[in-house]
C-alpha positions in Angstrom: -15.1 36.1 -29.7 -16.1 33.1 -32.2 -19.0 31.5 -30.8 -19.2 27.3 -31.1 -21.8 27.9 -33.8 -19.3 29.9 -35.8 -20.8 33.2 -35.5 -19.1 36.1 -33.8 -19.9 37.5 -30.4 -19.2 41.3 -29.8 -19.0 43.1 -26.5 -17.4 46.0 -24.7 -16.5 46.9 -20.9 -20.3 47.9 -20.6 -22.1 45.2 -22.5 -21.9 41.9 -24.2 -24.1 41.1 -27.0 -25.1 37.5 -27.3 -26.1 35.4 -30.3 -29.7 36.4 -30.2 -29.0 40.0 -29.8 -29.8 40.0 -26.0 -27.5 42.0 -23.5 -25.6 41.0 -20.9 -23.7 43.1 -18.4 -20.1 43.6 -19.2 -17.3 44.2 -16.5 -18.0 47.9 -16.0 -22.0 47.5 -16.2 -24.4 50.0 -17.4 -28.1 50.1 -17.8 -28.8 49.2 -21.5 -31.2 52.2 -21.8 -28.0 54.2 -21.1 -26.0 52.6 -24.0 -25.8 54.2 -27.3 -26.5 51.1 -29.5 -25.5 53.2 -32.7 -22.0 53.5 -31.5 -21.4 49.8 -32.1 -23.3 49.5 -35.4 -20.2 50.8 -37.6 -17.7 48.6 -35.8 -19.6 45.5 -36.1 -20.4 46.0 -39.7 -16.7 46.8 -40.3 -15.3 43.8 -38.4 -18.1 41.4 -40.3 -16.6 42.8 -43.7 -13.0 42.3 -43.0 -12.9 39.0 -40.8 -12.8 35.6 -42.1 -14.3 33.1 -39.4 -12.7 30.5 -40.8 -9.3 31.8 -40.5 -10.0 33.0 -37.0 -11.1 29.2 -36.3 -7.7 28.1 -37.7 -5.8 30.4 -35.6 -7.7 29.2 -32.6 -6.8 25.7 -33.5 -3.3 26.6 -33.6 -3.6 28.3 -30.1 -5.6 25.4 -28.7 -8.0 27.8 -27.1 -10.9 30.3 -27.8 -9.2 33.6 -28.4 -10.9 37.1 -27.5 -9.9 40.1 -29.8 -9.8 43.4 -28.2 -9.8 46.8 -30.1 -10.6 50.2 -29.9 -13.9 51.3 -31.8 -12.9 54.7 -33.4 -16.0 56.8 -32.7 -15.8 60.5 -32.0 -15.5 61.2 -28.2 -13.1 63.5 -27.0 -10.3 64.7 -29.3 -10.6 65.5 -33.3 -9.2 63.3 -35.6 -8.7 63.1 -39.5 -11.8 60.6 -39.5 -11.5 59.8 -43.2 -8.2 58.5 -42.6 -8.8 56.3 -39.1 -9.7 52.8 -39.7 -13.1 52.0 -37.9 -11.5 49.4 -35.4 -8.2 49.2 -34.3 -6.7 45.9 -32.6 -4.6 46.1 -29.7 -5.1 42.8 -27.7 -5.8 39.1 -28.0 -6.7 37.1 -24.8 -6.1 33.3 -24.5 -9.0 31.8 -22.7 -7.5 28.7 -21.7 -4.2 29.9 -20.5 -6.0 32.9 -18.8 -3.4 35.3 -20.3 -2.9 38.0 -23.0 -0.8 37.6 -26.0 2.4 39.4 -26.4 2.0 42.3 -29.0 4.3 40.9 -31.7 1.6 37.9 -31.8 -1.5 40.5 -31.8 0.1 42.0 -35.0 0.5 38.5 -36.5 -3.1 37.6 -35.8 -4.2 41.2 -37.2 -2.4 40.6 -40.4 -4.1 37.2 -41.0 -7.4 38.6 -40.3 -7.1 41.9 -42.0 -7.1 44.5 -39.4 -5.0 47.4 -38.5 -3.4 47.5 -35.0 -2.6 50.4 -32.8 1.0 51.4 -33.3 3.8 49.8 -31.1 5.9 52.9 -29.9 8.7 51.2 -28.4 10.0 48.1 -26.1 12.2 48.8 -23.3 12.9 47.3 -19.8 10.6 48.6 -17.2 13.4 50.0 -15.2 14.7 52.1 -18.0 11.3 53.5 -18.7 10.8 54.5 -15.0 14.2 56.3 -15.2 13.0 58.2 -18.1 9.5 58.8 -17.1 8.8 62.5 -15.4 5.3 62.4 -13.6 5.2 66.1 -13.9 5.7 66.0 -17.6 3.8 62.9 -18.8 3.4 64.5 -22.5 7.3 63.8 -23.0 6.4 60.3 -23.5 3.4 60.6 -25.6 4.1 60.7 -29.4 2.5 62.5 -31.9 -0.7 60.8 -33.5 -1.0 58.9 -36.9 -4.2 60.0 -37.2 -4.5 63.8 -36.0 -2.3 67.1 -36.1 -1.2 66.6 -32.5 -0.3 64.3 -30.0 -2.1 61.1 -29.3 -4.6 60.5 -26.7 -2.1 58.6 -24.6 0.1 55.4 -24.5 -0.5 52.0 -23.0 2.2 50.3 -21.0 2.0 46.5 -21.1 4.6 44.6 -19.0 4.5 41.1 -20.8 6.2 39.2 -18.0 3.4 40.0 -15.3 0.6 41.0 -17.7 0.0 44.2 -15.9 -1.0 47.2 -18.0 -1.2 51.0 -17.4 -2.3 54.0 -19.1 -0.7 57.4 -19.5 -3.2 60.0 -21.0 -1.9 63.4 -22.8 -2.7 66.6 -20.7 -4.9 67.7 -23.7 -7.0 64.7 -23.6 -7.5 64.6 -19.8 -8.5 68.2 -20.0 -11.1 67.6 -22.8 -12.2 64.3 -21.4 -12.9 66.1 -18.0 -14.9 68.8 -19.5 -17.1 66.2 -21.5 -17.6 64.1 -18.2 -15.9 60.8 -19.9 -14.8 58.0 -18.0 -12.8 54.9 -18.8 -13.1 51.4 -17.5 -10.8 48.4 -17.4 -10.0 46.1 -20.2 -11.6 42.8 -19.5 -12.9 39.6 -21.4 -16.4 39.8 -22.4 -18.6 37.5 -20.2 -15.8 37.1 -17.8 -18.1 36.8 -14.4 -15.1 36.9 -12.2 -13.9 40.1 -13.7 -17.3 41.7 -13.5 -17.3 40.8 -9.6 -13.7 42.3 -9.1 -14.7 45.5 -10.8 -17.6 45.7 -8.8 -16.2 45.1 -5.3 -12.4 45.5 -5.3 -13.1 49.2 -5.6 -10.4 51.8 -5.3 -12.0 53.0 -2.1 -11.7 49.5 -0.6 -8.0 49.1 -1.8 -7.2 52.5 -0.5 -8.9 51.8 2.9 -6.5 48.7 3.5 -3.4 50.8 2.4 -4.5 53.3 4.9 -4.8 50.6 7.7 -1.3 49.1 7.0 0.6 52.4 6.8 -1.4 54.4 9.4 -2.9 52.0 11.8 0.2 49.3 11.6 2.7 52.4 11.0 4.3 50.3 8.1 6.1 52.0 5.2 4.4 52.8 1.9 6.2 50.3 -0.2 5.7 47.8 -2.6 6.5 45.1 0.0 2.9 45.8 1.2 1.6 43.7 -1.9 2.7 40.6 0.4 -0.6 41.3 2.5 -2.5 43.8 0.7 -4.2 41.9 -1.9 -5.6 39.2 0.4 -6.6 41.6 2.9 -8.9 43.1 0.2 -10.1 39.6 -0.8 -11.1 38.8 2.7 -12.8 42.1 3.2 -14.9 41.5 0.1 -16.2 38.2 1.3 -16.6 39.2 4.7 -18.9 42.1 3.8 -20.3 41.0 0.5 -20.7 37.4 0.6 -24.4 37.3 0.6 -24.8 39.8 -2.3 -22.1 37.8 -4.5 -24.1 34.4 -3.7 -27.1 35.9 -4.9 -25.6 37.3 -8.1 -25.4 33.6 -9.1 -22.3 34.2 -10.8 -19.3 31.8 -11.5 -16.1 32.8 -9.6 -12.9 31.4 -10.4 -11.1 32.1 -7.0 -7.6 32.0 -8.2 -8.3 34.3 -10.9 -10.3 36.7 -8.5 -7.1 37.0 -6.4 -5.0 37.6 -9.1 -7.2 40.2 -10.5 -7.5 41.9 -7.1 -3.8 41.8 -7.0 -3.4 43.7 -10.2 -5.8 46.6 -9.0 -3.8 46.5 -5.8 -0.5 47.1 -7.5 -1.9 49.9 -9.5 -3.4 51.8 -6.5 -0.4 51.3 -4.3 1.9 52.5 -7.0 -0.3 55.5 -7.7 -0.2 56.3 -3.7 3.6 55.9 -3.8 3.9 58.3 -6.7 1.7 60.8 -5.1 3.8 60.5 -1.7 7.2 61.1 -3.7 5.8 64.3 -5.3 4.6 65.6 -2.1 
């Protein structure tokens, strides 16, 4: 993200780097001592070499907002790649701060072209219902294409419904197996410094959401269906503030309650759909 001073701010889901090099917690916080700072060096240098801050400023003026660029730092972690052929940083998203939304991928690609970055490949574009009909949860690899940067399938694909801004990941079986063996974990994509997202990730846990799905379906004998979304998000939000309000106040973080409810709802959708898939398989 471009700071008002004209310098670039860098961050990840674990940490945000401020202008003076200090650390702030990201949306999936880690102790700074547990973060390998060296893994950021190559990406930061690459971005500095590639980007024109003047051009980014012009793009932001066009959109009338600060923009946060998201990309994948291509460092060795799970699968082997042809590393000499892999760009150091692959752009995959742009967040519009004023409108609180992610831009469509065609716009992302246009911005990347203007800034001199490669993007992750766009595999296909089709209606959600059509993908749902094609997708077999017992054979997720069927929708994961071969990688452009390794001899084999890609790590997975990201699904993005641009109408409601909901994203989901499908990982290849090879990636899941290797990732499990190495003890890796993935966090959710969020804007650096977004304190509302930090609180959502901390308190709207899978366990808390699952608890309320259980109450609705078992205690109240409701069907496990998407109609539960009429009540589920607000129950989770109310539970968070009933049980955690004192701790939230002590964090001294700024909470946008509209965004808080929206982000909780997105997590509820993901969990509810996962539960429905599990039930259909069983």
